[in-house]
N, CA, C and O atoms as CSV, one atom per row, in Angstrom:
chain,resi,resn,atom,element,x,y,z
A,1,MET,N,N,-30.994,28.760,-32.801
A,1,MET,CA,C,-31.979,27.205,-33.380
A,1,MET,C,C,-31.296,26.314,-32.600
A,1,MET,O,O,-30.105,26.395,-32.299
A,2,SER,N,N,-32.064,25.469,-32.279
A,2,SER,CA,C,-31.446,23.783,-31.596
A,2,SER,C,C,-32.042,22.908,-32.880
A,2,SER,O,O,-33.208,22.676,-33.198
A,3,SER,N,N,-30.594,22.454,-33.584
A,3,SER,CA,C,-30.888,20.956,-33.724
A,3,SER,C,C,-30.305,19.520,-33.186
A,3,SER,O,O,-29.785,19.446,-32.073
A,4,VAL,N,N,-30.405,18.584,-33.902
A,4,VAL,CA,C,-29.717,17.540,-33.696
A,4,VAL,C,C,-27.975,17.753,-32.905
A,4,VAL,O,O,-27.515,17.534,-31.784
A,5,ASN,N,N,-27.560,18.158,-33.886
A,5,ASN,CA,C,-25.925,18.845,-33.723
A,5,ASN,C,C,-25.666,20.025,-33.028
A,5,ASN,O,O,-24.527,20.284,-32.640
A,6,SER,N,N,-26.618,20.771,-32.831
A,6,SER,CA,C,-26.256,21.823,-32.050
A,6,SER,C,C,-25.583,21.738,-30.344
A,6,SER,O,O,-26.232,21.176,-29.463
A,7,GLY,N,N,-24.490,22.250,-30.121
A,7,GLY,CA,C,-24.194,22.449,-28.585
A,7,GLY,C,C,-23.841,21.114,-28.643
A,7,GLY,O,O,-24.018,20.228,-29.479
A,8,PRO,N,N,-23.015,21.205,-26.994
A,8,PRO,CA,C,-22.049,19.925,-26.825
A,8,PRO,C,C,-22.681,18.861,-26.216
A,8,PRO,O,O,-22.019,17.876,-25.891
A,9,MET,N,N,-24.624,18.960,-25.887
A,9,MET,CA,C,-25.408,17.887,-25.570
A,9,MET,C,C,-25.876,17.965,-26.659
A,9,MET,O,O,-26.202,19.096,-27.021
A,10,ASN,N,N,-26.066,16.955,-27.488
A,10,ASN,CA,C,-26.765,16.793,-29.078
A,10,ASN,C,C,-27.820,15.802,-28.480
A,10,ASN,O,O,-28.108,15.795,-27.284
A,11,LEU,N,N,-28.235,15.173,-29.182
A,11,LEU,CA,C,-29.446,14.281,-28.939
A,11,LEU,C,C,-28.333,12.884,-29.032
A,11,LEU,O,O,-29.017,11.861,-29.007
A,12,PHE,N,N,-26.937,12.585,-29.123
A,12,PHE,CA,C,-26.426,11.506,-28.704
A,12,PHE,C,C,-25.670,11.938,-27.774
A,12,PHE,O,O,-25.377,10.959,-27.089
A,13,GLY,N,N,-25.115,13.007,-27.301
A,13,GLY,CA,C,-24.897,13.014,-25.870
A,13,GLY,C,C,-25.811,12.660,-25.106
A,13,GLY,O,O,-25.562,11.643,-24.458
A,14,VAL,N,N,-26.819,13.147,-24.939
A,14,VAL,CA,C,-27.883,12.887,-24.475
A,14,VAL,C,C,-28.075,11.297,-24.234
A,14,VAL,O,O,-28.531,10.970,-23.138
A,15,ALA,N,N,-27.781,10.340,-25.118
A,15,ALA,CA,C,-28.661,9.121,-24.678
A,15,ALA,C,C,-27.393,8.739,-24.356
A,15,ALA,O,O,-27.431,7.827,-23.531
A,16,GLN,N,N,-26.373,9.028,-24.638
A,16,GLN,CA,C,-24.674,8.490,-23.973
A,16,GLN,C,C,-24.677,8.915,-22.529
A,16,GLN,O,O,-24.093,8.137,-21.775
A,17,LYS,N,N,-25.081,9.726,-22.119
A,17,LYS,CA,C,-24.966,9.850,-20.530
A,17,LYS,C,C,-26.350,8.718,-19.843
A,17,LYS,O,O,-26.354,8.068,-18.798
A,18,GLY,N,N,-27.506,8.855,-21.014
A,18,GLY,CA,C,-28.663,8.328,-20.491
A,18,GLY,C,C,-27.964,6.713,-20.336
A,18,GLY,O,O,-28.279,6.132,-19.297
A,19,MET,N,N,-27.144,6.041,-21.190
A,19,MET,CA,C,-27.078,5.177,-21.424
A,19,MET,C,C,-25.683,4.510,-20.132
A,19,MET,O,O,-25.731,3.332,-19.780
A,20,SER,N,N,-24.645,5.395,-19.630
A,20,SER,CA,C,-23.926,5.704,-19.294
A,20,SER,C,C,-24.676,5.047,-17.549
A,20,SER,O,O,-24.468,3.962,-17.007
A,21,ALA,N,N,-25.461,6.095,-17.128
A,21,ALA,CA,C,-26.070,6.339,-15.936
A,21,ALA,C,C,-27.243,4.234,-16.067
A,21,ALA,O,O,-27.882,3.504,-15.310
A,22,GLN,N,N,-27.051,4.249,-16.702
A,22,GLN,CA,C,-27.960,3.298,-16.947
A,22,GLN,C,C,-27.012,1.687,-16.531
A,22,GLN,O,O,-27.244,0.900,-15.613
A,23,LEU,N,N,-26.261,1.645,-17.268
A,23,LEU,CA,C,-24.675,0.913,-16.974
A,23,LEU,C,C,-24.143,1.128,-15.732
A,23,LEU,O,O,-23.398,0.253,-15.290
A,24,VAL,N,N,-24.416,2.334,-14.913
A,24,VAL,CA,C,-23.872,2.362,-13.069
A,24,VAL,C,C,-24.490,1.647,-12.472
A,24,VAL,O,O,-24.108,0.849,-11.616
A,25,ARG,N,N,-26.394,2.017,-13.175
A,25,ARG,CA,C,-27.181,0.989,-12.508
A,25,ARG,C,C,-27.219,-0.480,-12.387
A,25,ARG,O,O,-27.356,-1.152,-11.365
A,26,MET,N,N,-27.092,-0.808,-13.446
A,26,MET,CA,C,-27.107,-2.138,-13.516
A,26,MET,C,C,-25.469,-2.654,-12.851
A,26,MET,O,O,-25.132,-3.789,-12.515
A,27,ASN,N,N,-24.827,-1.639,-12.825
A,27,ASN,CA,C,-23.477,-2.565,-11.738
A,27,ASN,C,C,-23.561,-2.364,-10.657
A,27,ASN,O,O,-22.725,-2.952,-9.970
A,28,ALA,N,N,-24.659,-1.379,-9.851
A,28,ALA,CA,C,-24.869,-1.754,-8.878
A,28,ALA,C,C,-25.542,-2.912,-8.384
A,28,ALA,O,O,-25.070,-3.779,-7.648
A,29,ALA,N,N,-26.909,-2.824,-8.950
A,29,ALA,CA,C,-27.720,-3.891,-8.614
A,29,ALA,C,C,-26.693,-5.215,-8.491
A,29,ALA,O,O,-26.667,-5.853,-7.438
A,30,ALA,N,N,-25.649,-5.677,-9.903
A,30,ALA,CA,C,-25.028,-6.834,-10.148
A,30,ALA,C,C,-23.885,-7.072,-9.014
A,30,ALA,O,O,-23.438,-8.211,-8.878
A,31,SER,N,N,-23.327,-5.831,-8.062
A,31,SER,CA,C,-22.906,-5.760,-6.602
A,31,SER,C,C,-23.554,-6.400,-6.004
A,31,SER,O,O,-23.145,-7.479,-5.577
A,32,ASN,N,N,-25.001,-5.872,-5.729
A,32,ASN,CA,C,-25.583,-6.257,-4.579
A,32,ASN,C,C,-26.120,-7.573,-5.176
A,32,ASN,O,O,-26.291,-8.247,-4.160
A,33,LEU,N,N,-26.521,-8.412,-6.325
A,33,LEU,CA,C,-26.353,-9.703,-6.273
A,33,LEU,C,C,-25.544,-10.565,-6.078
A,33,LEU,O,O,-25.787,-11.722,-5.738
A,34,ALA,N,N,-24.114,-9.899,-6.350
A,34,ALA,CA,C,-23.237,-10.662,-5.912
A,34,ALA,C,C,-22.417,-10.944,-4.624
A,34,ALA,O,O,-21.391,-11.588,-4.407
A,35,ASN,N,N,-23.414,-10.084,-3.716
A,35,ASN,CA,C,-22.802,-10.073,-2.298
A,35,ASN,C,C,-23.953,-10.520,-1.677
A,35,ASN,O,O,-23.819,-10.800,-0.485
A,36,ALA,N,N,-25.206,-10.683,-2.237
A,36,ALA,CA,C,-25.889,-11.754,-1.266
A,36,ALA,C,C,-25.851,-12.664,-0.504
A,36,ALA,O,O,-25.018,-13.520,-0.802
A,37,GLY,N,N,-26.493,-12.862,0.490
A,37,GLY,CA,C,-25.739,-14.104,1.166
A,37,GLY,C,C,-24.187,-14.197,2.117
A,37,GLY,O,O,-23.640,-15.151,2.670
A,38,SER,N,N,-23.826,-12.790,2.000
A,38,SER,CA,C,-22.239,-12.792,1.969
A,38,SER,C,C,-22.851,-12.919,3.746
A,38,SER,O,O,-24.019,-12.973,4.132
A,39,VAL,N,N,-21.720,-12.936,4.466
A,39,VAL,CA,C,-21.586,-13.530,6.211
A,39,VAL,C,C,-20.690,-12.707,6.715
A,39,VAL,O,O,-19.515,-12.860,6.382
A,40,SER,N,N,-20.976,-11.900,7.418
A,40,SER,CA,C,-20.161,-10.916,8.361
A,40,SER,C,C,-19.992,-11.615,10.270
A,40,SER,O,O,-20.891,-12.097,10.958
A,41,ALA,N,N,-19.104,-11.486,10.491
A,41,ALA,CA,C,-19.060,-11.377,12.106
A,41,ALA,C,C,-19.810,-10.932,13.249
A,41,ALA,O,O,-20.176,-11.379,14.336
A,42,THR,N,N,-19.935,-9.376,12.256
A,42,THR,CA,C,-20.371,-8.096,13.050
A,42,THR,C,C,-21.757,-7.711,12.424
A,42,THR,O,O,-22.114,-8.371,11.448
A,43,GLU,N,N,-22.533,-6.760,12.862
A,43,GLU,CA,C,-23.662,-6.073,12.170
A,43,GLU,C,C,-23.068,-5.116,11.035
A,43,GLU,O,O,-23.427,-5.118,9.857
A,44,ASP,N,N,-21.799,-4.053,11.781
A,44,ASP,CA,C,-21.011,-3.436,11.102
A,44,ASP,C,C,-20.665,-3.831,9.809
A,44,ASP,O,O,-21.089,-3.319,8.773
A,45,GLY,N,N,-20.045,-4.563,9.884
A,45,GLY,CA,C,-18.907,-5.873,8.668
A,45,GLY,C,C,-20.121,-6.084,7.863
A,45,GLY,O,O,-19.853,-5.900,6.676
A,46,ALA,N,N,-20.965,-6.300,7.993
A,46,ALA,CA,C,-21.834,-6.563,6.635
A,46,ALA,C,C,-22.062,-6.132,6.063
A,46,ALA,O,O,-22.274,-4.936,6.262
A,47,TYR,N,N,-22.275,-6.844,4.494
A,47,TYR,CA,C,-22.194,-5.901,3.015
A,47,TYR,C,C,-23.512,-4.835,2.871
A,47,TYR,O,O,-24.481,-5.555,2.629
A,48,LYS,N,N,-23.889,-3.593,2.916
A,48,LYS,CA,C,-24.894,-3.024,2.428
A,48,LYS,C,C,-25.222,-2.424,1.152
A,48,LYS,O,O,-24.547,-1.496,0.706
A,49,PRO,N,N,-26.355,-2.965,0.459
A,49,PRO,CA,C,-26.442,-3.008,-0.664
A,49,PRO,C,C,-26.181,-1.426,-1.008
A,49,PRO,O,O,-26.363,-0.556,-0.157
A,50,ILE,N,N,-25.613,-1.058,-2.709
A,50,ILE,CA,C,-25.815,0.441,-3.090
A,50,ILE,C,C,-26.126,0.898,-4.109
A,50,ILE,O,O,-26.035,0.044,-4.991
A,51,ARG,N,N,-26.477,1.885,-4.487
A,51,ARG,CA,C,-27.848,2.392,-5.362
A,51,ARG,C,C,-27.447,4.162,-5.702
A,51,ARG,O,O,-27.527,5.203,-5.051
A,52,ALA,N,N,-26.966,3.766,-7.165
A,52,ALA,CA,C,-27.182,4.981,-8.059
A,52,ALA,C,C,-28.038,5.862,-7.746
A,52,ALA,O,O,-29.221,5.583,-7.553
A,53,VAL,N,N,-27.530,7.095,-7.649
A,53,VAL,CA,C,-27.892,8.419,-7.122
A,53,VAL,C,C,-28.009,9.052,-8.708
A,53,VAL,O,O,-27.148,8.727,-9.525
A,54,PHE,N,N,-29.062,9.924,-9.080
A,54,PHE,CA,C,-29.330,10.125,-10.430
A,54,PHE,C,C,-29.795,11.798,-10.180
A,54,PHE,O,O,-30.411,12.174,-9.183
A,55,SER,N,N,-29.372,12.666,-11.272
A,55,SER,CA,C,-29.813,14.204,-10.957
A,55,SER,C,C,-30.309,14.686,-12.343
A,55,SER,O,O,-30.175,13.779,-13.164
A,56,GLU,N,N,-30.717,15.558,-12.756
A,56,GLU,CA,C,-30.940,15.919,-14.323
A,56,GLU,C,C,-29.805,16.984,-14.776
A,56,GLU,O,O,-29.940,17.968,-14.050
A,57,ASP,N,N,-28.893,17.148,-15.557
A,57,ASP,CA,C,-28.033,17.901,-16.662
A,57,ASP,C,C,-28.628,18.538,-17.316
A,57,ASP,O,O,-29.507,17.876,-17.868
A,58,LEU,N,N,-28.636,19.823,-17.654
A,58,LEU,CA,C,-29.442,21.002,-18.303
A,58,LEU,C,C,-28.754,21.496,-19.314
A,58,LEU,O,O,-28.908,22.717,-19.288
A,59,ASP,N,N,-28.080,21.183,-20.184
A,59,ASP,CA,C,-27.595,22.256,-21.446
A,59,ASP,C,C,-28.255,23.635,-21.574
A,59,ASP,O,O,-29.378,23.637,-22.078
A,60,ARG,N,N,-27.798,24.652,-21.244
A,60,ARG,CA,C,-28.878,25.331,-21.348
A,60,ARG,C,C,-28.876,26.155,-23.003
A,60,ARG,O,O,-29.779,26.699,-23.638
A,61,ALA,N,N,-27.385,25.926,-23.297
A,61,ALA,CA,C,-27.405,26.178,-24.710
A,61,ALA,C,C,-28.039,25.328,-25.490
A,61,ALA,O,O,-27.846,25.938,-26.542
A,62,SER,N,N,-28.624,24.432,-25.796
A,62,SER,CA,C,-29.663,23.640,-26.568
A,62,SER,C,C,-30.843,23.497,-25.822
A,62,SER,O,O,-31.849,23.389,-26.524
A,63,GLY,N,N,-31.059,23.457,-24.353
A,63,GLY,CA,C,-32.331,23.448,-24.071
A,63,GLY,C,C,-32.162,22.018,-23.518
A,63,GLY,O,O,-32.897,21.901,-22.537
A,64,LEU,N,N,-31.562,21.026,-23.741
A,64,LEU,CA,C,-32.007,19.425,-23.461
A,64,LEU,C,C,-31.202,18.933,-22.430
A,64,LEU,O,O,-30.094,19.207,-21.970
A,65,ALA,N,N,-31.992,18.212,-22.231
A,65,ALA,CA,C,-31.728,18.005,-20.528
A,65,ALA,C,C,-31.211,16.374,-20.849
A,65,ALA,O,O,-31.645,15.710,-21.791
A,66,SER,N,N,-30.176,15.884,-19.837
A,66,SER,CA,C,-29.993,14.826,-19.239
A,66,SER,C,C,-29.919,14.140,-18.323
A,66,SER,O,O,-30.627,14.590,-17.421
A,67,VAL,N,N,-29.385,13.186,-18.031
A,67,VAL,CA,C,-29.472,12.433,-16.328
A,67,VAL,C,C,-27.802,12.236,-16.394
A,67,VAL,O,O,-26.952,12.094,-17.272
A,68,LYS,N,N,-27.849,12.309,-15.050
A,68,LYS,CA,C,-25.623,12.172,-14.620
A,68,LYS,C,C,-26.495,11.748,-13.375
A,68,LYS,O,O,-27.528,12.030,-12.769
A,69,VAL,N,N,-25.208,10.724,-13.384
A,69,VAL,CA,C,-24.796,9.934,-11.790
A,69,VAL,C,C,-24.078,10.756,-10.943
A,69,VAL,O,O,-22.888,10.989,-11.158
A,70,SER,N,N,-24.907,11.398,-9.641
A,70,SER,CA,C,-24.677,12.177,-8.727
A,70,SER,C,C,-23.686,11.753,-7.774
A,70,SER,O,O,-23.133,12.429,-6.906
A,71,GLY,N,N,-23.519,10.370,-8.097
A,71,GLY,CA,C,-22.698,9.355,-6.776
A,71,GLY,C,C,-23.772,8.087,-6.147
A,71,GLY,O,O,-24.998,8.100,-6.045
A,72,VAL,N,N,-23.022,7.285,-5.874
A,72,VAL,CA,C,-23.290,5.946,-5.663
A,72,VAL,C,C,-23.422,6.213,-3.981
A,72,VAL,O,O,-22.697,6.758,-3.148
A,73,ILE,N,N,-24.494,5.660,-3.949
A,73,ILE,CA,C,-24.698,5.552,-1.894
A,73,ILE,C,C,-25.025,4.159,-1.135
A,73,ILE,O,O,-25.745,3.334,-1.696
A,74,ARG,N,N,-24.574,3.951,-0.063
A,74,ARG,CA,C,-25.110,2.811,0.612
A,74,ARG,C,C,-25.614,2.867,0.836
A,74,ARG,O,O,-25.877,4.070,0.814
A,75,GLU,N,N,-26.986,1.914,1.574
A,75,GLU,CA,C,-28.229,2.135,2.243
A,75,GLU,C,C,-28.006,1.637,3.570
A,75,GLU,O,O,-27.116,0.924,4.034
A,76,LYS,N,N,-29.106,2.224,4.114
A,76,LYS,CA,C,-29.227,2.102,5.644
A,76,LYS,C,C,-29.674,1.093,6.405
A,76,LYS,O,O,-29.644,0.906,7.621
A,77,ALA,N,N,-30.338,0.111,4.982
A,77,ALA,CA,C,-30.357,-1.833,5.845
A,77,ALA,C,C,-30.042,-2.033,7.171
A,77,ALA,O,O,-29.084,-1.447,7.674
A,78,ALA,N,N,-30.659,-2.708,7.725
A,78,ALA,CA,C,-30.296,-3.558,8.842
A,78,ALA,C,C,-29.332,-5.014,8.378
A,78,ALA,O,O,-29.858,-5.781,7.571
A,79,ALA,N,N,-28.282,-5.261,8.782
A,79,ALA,CA,C,-27.943,-6.975,8.448
A,79,ALA,C,C,-28.740,-7.209,9.309
A,79,ALA,O,O,-29.162,-6.665,10.330
A,80,VAL,N,N,-28.939,-8.360,8.598
A,80,VAL,CA,C,-29.870,-9.553,8.754
A,80,VAL,C,C,-29.397,-10.318,9.907
A,80,VAL,O,O,-28.318,-10.770,9.525
A,81,ARG,N,N,-29.561,-10.638,10.870
A,81,ARG,CA,C,-28.981,-11.954,12.125
A,81,ARG,C,C,-29.775,-13.039,11.523
A,81,ARG,O,O,-30.854,-12.897,10.948
A,82,GLN,N,N,-28.992,-14.376,11.755
A,82,GLN,CA,C,-29.161,-15.516,11.728
A,82,GLN,C,C,-28.223,-16.199,12.770
A,82,GLN,O,O,-27.098,-15.807,13.080
A,83,HIS,N,N,-28.879,-17.284,13.256
A,83,HIS,CA,C,-28.241,-17.848,14.350
A,83,HIS,C,C,-27.555,-19.022,13.848
A,83,HIS,O,O,-28.318,-19.968,13.651
A,84,ASN,N,N,-26.130,-19.268,13.540
A,84,ASN,CA,C,-26.026,-20.386,13.038
A,84,ASN,C,C,-24.194,-20.358,13.950
A,84,ASN,O,O,-23.202,-19.796,13.486
A,85,PRO,N,N,-24.261,-21.144,15.292
A,85,PRO,CA,C,-23.154,-21.545,16.092
A,85,PRO,C,C,-21.961,-22.470,15.420
A,85,PRO,O,O,-20.812,-22.595,15.846
A,86,ASP,N,N,-22.528,-23.062,14.296
A,86,ASP,CA,C,-21.188,-23.461,13.684
A,86,ASP,C,C,-20.853,-22.514,12.616
A,86,ASP,O,O,-20.140,-23.156,11.844
A,87,HIS,N,N,-20.945,-21.744,12.327
A,87,HIS,CA,C,-20.165,-21.350,10.900
A,87,HIS,C,C,-18.935,-20.566,11.916
A,87,HIS,O,O,-19.155,-20.047,13.010
A,88,PRO,N,N,-17.545,-20.656,11.177
A,88,PRO,CA,C,-16.817,-20.075,11.573
A,88,PRO,C,C,-16.736,-18.500,12.010
A,88,PRO,O,O,-15.746,-17.990,12.532
A,89,LEU,N,N,-17.943,-17.832,11.705
A,89,LEU,CA,C,-18.095,-16.160,12.136
A,89,LEU,C,C,-18.753,-15.953,13.018
A,89,LEU,O,O,-19.166,-14.828,13.302
A,90,ALA,N,N,-19.064,-17.258,13.815
A,90,ALA,CA,C,-20.371,-16.847,14.811
A,90,ALA,C,C,-19.625,-15.752,16.036
A,90,ALA,O,O,-18.455,-15.606,16.391
A,91,ASP,N,N,-20.512,-15.302,16.325
A,91,ASP,CA,C,-19.717,-14.683,17.560
A,91,ASP,C,C,-19.946,-15.154,18.682
A,91,ASP,O,O,-20.036,-16.374,18.542
A,92,ALA,N,N,-20.142,-14.774,20.076
A,92,ALA,CA,C,-20.345,-15.901,21.467
A,92,ALA,C,C,-21.551,-15.905,21.378
A,92,ALA,O,O,-21.977,-16.847,22.046
A,93,ASN,N,N,-22.214,-15.444,20.986
A,93,ASN,CA,C,-23.958,-16.139,20.817
A,93,ASN,C,C,-24.170,-16.796,19.503
A,93,ASN,O,O,-25.356,-16.684,19.192
A,94,GLY,N,N,-23.374,-17.538,18.474
A,94,GLY,CA,C,-23.401,-18.263,17.636
A,94,GLY,C,C,-24.347,-17.604,16.803
A,94,GLY,O,O,-25.106,-18.278,16.107
A,95,ASP,N,N,-24.397,-16.042,16.794
A,95,ASP,CA,C,-24.880,-15.276,15.725
A,95,ASP,C,C,-23.914,-14.571,14.174
A,95,ASP,O,O,-22.861,-13.938,14.251
A,96,VAL,N,N,-24.502,-14.850,13.158
A,96,VAL,CA,C,-23.763,-14.383,12.489
A,96,VAL,C,C,-24.348,-13.399,11.297
A,96,VAL,O,O,-25.350,-13.922,10.810
A,97,TRP,N,N,-24.047,-12.208,10.717
A,97,TRP,CA,C,-24.771,-11.294,10.333
A,97,TRP,C,C,-24.917,-11.191,8.798
A,97,TRP,O,O,-23.831,-10.887,8.304
A,98,THR,N,N,-26.046,-11.365,7.735
A,98,THR,CA,C,-26.071,-11.634,6.604
A,98,THR,C,C,-26.336,-10.294,5.776
A,98,THR,O,O,-27.131,-9.630,6.441
A,99,ALA,N,N,-25.933,-9.489,4.364
A,99,ALA,CA,C,-26.430,-8.813,3.932
A,99,ALA,C,C,-27.562,-8.698,3.600
A,99,ALA,O,O,-28.251,-9.622,3.166
A,100,PRO,N,N,-28.027,-7.209,3.802
A,100,PRO,CA,C,-29.779,-7.453,3.376
A,100,PRO,C,C,-30.192,-6.802,2.302
A,100,PRO,O,O,-30.825,-5.758,2.148
A,101,VAL,N,N,-29.524,-7.941,1.255
A,101,VAL,CA,C,-29.993,-7.723,-0.106
A,101,VAL,C,C,-31.567,-8.859,-0.303
A,101,VAL,O,O,-31.797,-10.003,0.090
A,102,ASP,N,N,-32.289,-7.974,-0.999
A,102,ASP,CA,C,-33.258,-8.978,-1.838
A,102,ASP,C,C,-33.148,-9.002,-3.064
A,102,ASP,O,O,-33.468,-8.095,-3.833
A,103,GLU,N,N,-32.573,-10.302,-3.402
A,103,GLU,CA,C,-32.501,-10.605,-4.903
A,103,GLU,C,C,-33.463,-10.499,-5.665
A,103,GLU,O,O,-33.393,-9.877,-6.725
A,104,ASN,N,N,-34.601,-11.140,-5.210
A,104,ASN,CA,C,-35.594,-10.529,-6.714
A,104,ASN,C,C,-35.826,-9.054,-6.781
A,104,ASN,O,O,-36.150,-8.700,-7.915
A,105,ALA,N,N,-35.761,-8.169,-5.976
A,105,ALA,CA,C,-35.590,-6.775,-6.015
A,105,ALA,C,C,-34.633,-6.277,-6.861
A,105,ALA,O,O,-34.924,-5.276,-7.516
A,106,GLU,N,N,-33.266,-6.902,-7.008
A,106,GLU,CA,C,-31.963,-6.445,-7.167
A,106,GLU,C,C,-32.773,-6.718,-8.983
A,106,GLU,O,O,-33.011,-5.875,-9.848
A,107,MET,N,N,-33.019,-8.321,-8.991
A,107,MET,CA,C,-33.003,-8.729,-10.412
A,107,MET,C,C,-33.757,-7.986,-10.679
A,107,MET,O,O,-33.313,-7.278,-11.583
A,108,VAL,N,N,-35.152,-7.589,-10.263
A,108,VAL,CA,C,-35.846,-6.298,-11.371
A,108,VAL,C,C,-35.082,-5.187,-11.461
A,108,VAL,O,O,-34.892,-4.728,-12.588
A,109,GLU,N,N,-34.542,-4.586,-10.405
A,109,GLU,CA,C,-33.514,-3.363,-10.760
A,109,GLU,C,C,-32.507,-3.668,-12.310
A,109,GLU,O,O,-32.432,-3.034,-13.362
A,110,MET,N,N,-32.049,-4.536,-11.979
A,110,MET,CA,C,-31.151,-5.034,-13.277
A,110,MET,C,C,-32.172,-4.824,-14.582
A,110,MET,O,O,-31.818,-4.160,-15.556
A,111,LEU,N,N,-33.594,-5.522,-14.480
A,111,LEU,CA,C,-34.095,-6.059,-15.528
A,111,LEU,C,C,-34.617,-4.574,-16.175
A,111,LEU,O,O,-35.030,-4.537,-17.334
A,112,GLU,N,N,-34.570,-3.491,-15.420
A,112,GLU,CA,C,-35.651,-2.310,-15.677
A,112,GLU,C,C,-34.222,-1.558,-16.298
A,112,GLU,O,O,-34.254,-1.049,-17.418
A,113,ALA,N,N,-32.939,-1.540,-15.438
A,113,ALA,CA,C,-31.942,-0.764,-16.459
A,113,ALA,C,C,-32.083,-1.173,-17.590
A,113,ALA,O,O,-32.591,-0.692,-18.602
A,114,SER,N,N,-31.460,-2.365,-17.293
A,114,SER,CA,C,-30.985,-3.408,-19.522
A,114,SER,C,C,-32.591,-2.526,-19.855
A,114,SER,O,O,-32.388,-2.115,-20.998
A,115,ARG,N,N,-33.752,-2.137,-19.532
A,115,ARG,CA,C,-34.763,-1.936,-20.845
A,115,ARG,C,C,-34.629,-0.583,-20.782
A,115,ARG,O,O,-35.302,-0.267,-21.763
A,116,GLN,N,N,-34.236,0.424,-20.323
A,116,GLN,CA,C,-33.939,1.328,-20.243
A,116,GLN,C,C,-32.896,1.483,-21.294
A,116,GLN,O,O,-33.229,1.631,-22.470
A,117,TYR,N,N,-31.528,1.451,-20.890
A,117,TYR,CA,C,-30.638,1.239,-21.887
A,117,TYR,C,C,-30.769,0.775,-23.140
A,117,TYR,O,O,-30.216,1.394,-24.049
A,118,GLN,N,N,-31.798,-0.824,-23.512
A,118,GLN,CA,C,-32.065,-0.847,-25.028
A,118,GLN,C,C,-32.981,0.056,-25.566
A,118,GLN,O,O,-33.056,0.133,-26.792
A,119,ASN,N,N,-33.895,0.955,-24.656
A,119,ASN,CA,C,-34.673,1.764,-25.059
A,119,ASN,C,C,-33.991,3.046,-26.213
A,119,ASN,O,O,-34.062,3.404,-27.389
A,120,MET,N,N,-33.256,3.418,-24.790
A,120,MET,CA,C,-32.010,4.600,-25.576
A,120,MET,C,C,-31.018,4.198,-26.785
A,120,MET,O,O,-30.467,5.021,-27.515
A,121,VAL,N,N,-30.900,2.958,-26.864
A,121,VAL,CA,C,-30.327,2.365,-28.134
A,121,VAL,C,C,-30.969,2.221,-29.361
A,121,VAL,O,O,-30.484,2.655,-30.405
A,122,GLU,N,N,-32.106,1.594,-29.287
A,122,GLU,CA,C,-33.633,2.201,-30.548
A,122,GLU,C,C,-33.637,3.450,-30.608
A,122,GLU,O,O,-33.318,3.848,-31.728
A,123,ALA,N,N,-33.922,4.461,-29.685
A,123,ALA,CA,C,-34.035,5.889,-29.859
A,123,ALA,C,C,-32.723,6.337,-30.850
A,123,ALA,O,O,-32.826,7.308,-31.599
A,124,LEU,N,N,-31.890,5.791,-30.798
A,124,LEU,CA,C,-30.511,6.712,-31.026
A,124,LEU,C,C,-30.458,5.826,-33.052
A,124,LEU,O,O,-30.372,6.266,-34.199
A,125,SER,N,N,-30.564,4.557,-32.441
A,125,SER,CA,C,-30.503,3.484,-34.154
A,125,SER,C,C,-31.980,4.032,-35.256
A,125,SER,O,O,-32.167,3.566,-36.380
A,126,THR,N,N,-32.877,5.086,-34.595
A,126,THR,CA,C,-34.363,5.544,-35.366
A,126,THR,C,C,-33.393,6.875,-35.368
A,126,THR,O,O,-33.058,7.186,-36.512
A,127,ALA,N,N,-33.045,7.441,-34.681
A,127,ALA,CA,C,-32.420,8.995,-35.027
A,127,ALA,C,C,-31.087,8.775,-35.981
A,127,ALA,O,O,-30.715,9.607,-36.808
A,128,LYS,N,N,-30.702,8.032,-35.829
A,128,LYS,CA,C,-29.463,7.489,-37.072
A,128,LYS,C,C,-30.279,7.093,-38.075
A,128,LYS,O,O,-30.270,8.045,-38.856
A,129,GLN,N,N,-30.991,6.233,-38.519
A,129,GLN,CA,C,-32.069,6.197,-39.478
A,129,GLN,C,C,-32.534,7.336,-40.256
A,129,GLN,O,O,-32.269,7.604,-41.428
A,130,LEU,N,N,-33.123,7.842,-39.593
A,130,LEU,CA,C,-33.348,9.467,-39.750
A,130,LEU,C,C,-33.328,10.054,-40.498
A,130,LEU,O,O,-34.039,10.430,-41.429
A,131,MET,N,N,-31.729,10.286,-39.802
A,131,MET,CA,C,-30.393,11.401,-40.660
A,131,MET,C,C,-30.224,10.270,-41.588
A,131,MET,O,O,-30.679,10.966,-42.496
A,132,LEU,N,N,-30.034,9.403,-42.047
A,132,LEU,CA,C,-29.459,8.929,-43.221
A,132,LEU,C,C,-30.646,9.403,-44.193
A,132,LEU,O,O,-30.557,10.234,-45.097
A,133,ASP,N,N,-31.790,8.671,-43.790
A,133,ASP,CA,C,-33.092,9.181,-44.806
A,133,ASP,C,C,-32.694,10.593,-45.289
A,133,ASP,O,O,-32.311,10.760,-46.446
A,134,THR,N,N,-32.767,11.417,-44.571
A,134,THR,CA,C,-32.601,12.565,-45.019
A,134,THR,C,C,-31.613,12.801,-45.834
A,134,THR,O,O,-31.777,13.259,-46.965
A,135,LEU,N,N,-30.677,12.554,-45.410
A,135,LEU,CA,C,-29.271,12.674,-46.154
A,135,LEU,C,C,-30.041,12.280,-47.651
A,135,LEU,O,O,-30.224,13.159,-48.493
A,136,ARG,N,N,-30.444,10.938,-47.865
A,136,ARG,CA,C,-30.412,10.325,-49.183
A,136,ARG,C,C,-31.152,11.039,-49.949
A,136,ARG,O,O,-30.942,11.182,-51.153
A,137,MET,N,N,-32.283,11.659,-49.182
A,137,MET,CA,C,-33.741,12.857,-50.146
A,137,MET,C,C,-32.816,13.911,-50.776
A,137,MET,O,O,-33.411,14.494,-51.682
A,138,LYS,N,N,-31.429,14.393,-50.580
A,138,LYS,CA,C,-30.806,15.157,-51.140
A,138,LYS,C,C,-30.406,15.361,-52.625
A,138,LYS,O,O,-29.695,16.312,-52.948
């Protein structure tokens, strides 16, 4: 028999893992935004955006599935070459390399992660209220 509090992966544990995953996602987007427009002297030295990679984590005892962060990877996006001979980092051709960060896409990513986080907070609040209401009925 499975209940809200059975096993190590109860409802609150599942929500906590999901919230933690969304925080990693938000932090990755924040890091990408912070490095948008950063300049390097070489293509290899330019900042590459990062992404959180998620996978399913299934608790066999309770049958509950949650999400876990498998890792954080760097995208293989190519740096953007800009001709700016006056820049102190410009190479012999007068080029610098900027981070391939789409600021609008990163803002959407951050908003989506924030909404998912808020949804889990609301689900936890509802579960807590239902548990309290159940206790009051006894």
